[in-house]
Structure formats: structure tokens, C-alpha cells
N, C-alpha and C positions, 0 to 999 in steps of 0.2 A: 432520422434523429440521431445525434451524436451523444453518446453516454459520456458523462464527466464524472471521474471517480478518483478517490484516494485509495491507493493500494498499500496496505500495511506492510511493514518490514517483513513480518513472518511469511507472507505470501511470496514476496520477492526472493527471499532466501530459499523457500521451497521450490521455486521455479528452477533453481540451479541444482538442487539436491536430486529431484526426480524429473527428468526431462520428458516424462510421459503422463504426468498427472495434470489435474485442473490448473495448478499454478503455472505450469509450463505452457499450457494452452492459452491462458490469459496473457502471458508474456508474449506469445506469438501474435495474438490479436493486437496487442499494444505495438509490437514491432511493425505490423502491417497497417497501423494507423486506424484501426477499427474503433478506437475509443480515445478519449482525451483524458490524460492523467494529470493529477496535481500532486506536488510534493513541496516540502519545505526543507531548508538547509539542515535543521536538526534531524529530520527523518533520513536524509541522504547520508549524513554523518553516521547515524546509527546503523544504517545498512552497511556502509563501508566497514565500520568497526566489527559488526557481527561476522561478516564474510571474511575478515582478516584474522579471526580467532584461529590459532593453530589447531585446536581440537575439531573445529568445524571443517577446516580445509582438509585435514588428514583423514577424518572419518568418512567424508563424502567425496574426496578426490577433487575438490574445487581448486582450480589453478588460478594463478595471477591473471592469466588471459581471460578466464571466465569472469572474474571480478571486474577487471578493466572494461571488458565488453559490456557487461550489464550496466555499470556506472556511466559509461559513455553514452549508451543508448538512452538512459534516463535523462542525463544532462541535456542531450540533444532534443528530446521529444516531449518533455513534460513542461507544464506551467509551474514555475517556482513562485511560491508565495511567502511573504514575510510573516513570521509569527513572533509574538512578544512574550508568550508564556503566561498570559493573564487568565487562562482557563484552568481552574483547579477543581475538577470533578472526581477524578480517579485516584486510587491509592498509588498508582504508578504515573509519575510525571511524564513519562514517554507517551502514555496513552492520551494524556491531556494535549500533548503537542500534535498527535495524530488527529484528534477531534478539532483542535483549533485550525489545523491545516485544511481540513474538510470545510469548515465554516468560512474561513477567510478566502479559500479558493473557490467558494460557491459550487462545491461538488454536489452532485445529486446523490452520490453513493459513497459509502465507506466500506471497502472490502477487507475483512479481517477474520482471523480465526481466534482472536483474543476474547475469551469468555468474559473478561472484566468489561469489555465494551458491549459484546453481543447480548448479555443478559442483565445488565444493570438498568433497571427501569428509569432511574434518574438520568442516566446518560442518554438512553434512547429517547426520552421525553425532550431533553435539551436539544438533541440533534434534530428531532422532528420539528421543533420550533424554528430551526434554521433550514428546514427543507432538505435535510440530509437523512438518507435511509441506510441503515446497516444492512448489508446484503451478503449472502454466501457466494462462494466461488461458482458453484454450479448455477445459481440463478443469474449472476451477472454474465457468465459465459453464454447461457441460453439467450439472454437479452441481447447481447452483442451479436450473436450468430443470426438473430432475427433481423437486426437492423442493417 
């Protein structure tokens, strides 16, 4: 069984900040082709923008090569889906785009640390109607390791 998931920006940024944590392990699984990832252009733009912030780069020692490497990997290996911005569930429009990406990409899972997504009953119910489950890093890592 191949897992199909949307990985939120916060997880991808964390994979560069801490090379030994769950986000980095998930990135390694992705690099190894152990699961199928879905992304949209706005999510990729957001990731690029966050990683390019001087305060993030300086604080965590993220280099231009780190950023280029991650973005290239994503562009080469993910399924890119078009989003239109017609979902408006969250107070943060970026969260709406992540949700729309999961739905339009027919992802089974949405991996995020964002509490606005993880704990909002309306959002969780909406995602469930579209067969998308919000899942933690540790749970998806265990699931991928088993498959």
C-alpha cells in the first residue's frame, strides 16, 4: 500500500532545521520513494518564501543549497495539483489552500502541526467527508515504516 499525503509547510521547514527529528525522517522516506506526496503551487511558493526569510536562514544556518535541494526534490517527486482558492474554512487562507490541496489531490492524509487544522471540528469533519485524515508525524512515519 502506498501512502498518499500532503505534507504541510511547517513540517518541510522543520526537516531542514533539525536533521534528526521526525520531519527529517519523513523527508528521508519521501526521498526514498516510500510514500506519494501531493502539493500545490501556492504551498510550494509559501515554502520557498518561508525558507528564504533571513531570520530563518540565519537562526538555523539554512543555506541556499539546502533550500534549492529541498525545492528541487519536491518539484521532481510530488504530484502537483491545481487549486482555485474556493475553500474558506479557516481563519488563515494558507490553511484553506493546504486543505484544498489534500482534497483535490485525493490525498489520504494531511500531515501538519497546525493546531487550527488539527483541532477544528468543522475542518476535521469537512476533511473526513473527502476521505482525508489529519495525522501526526509519528503516526505517518510508523505507517510508512510498516508498508
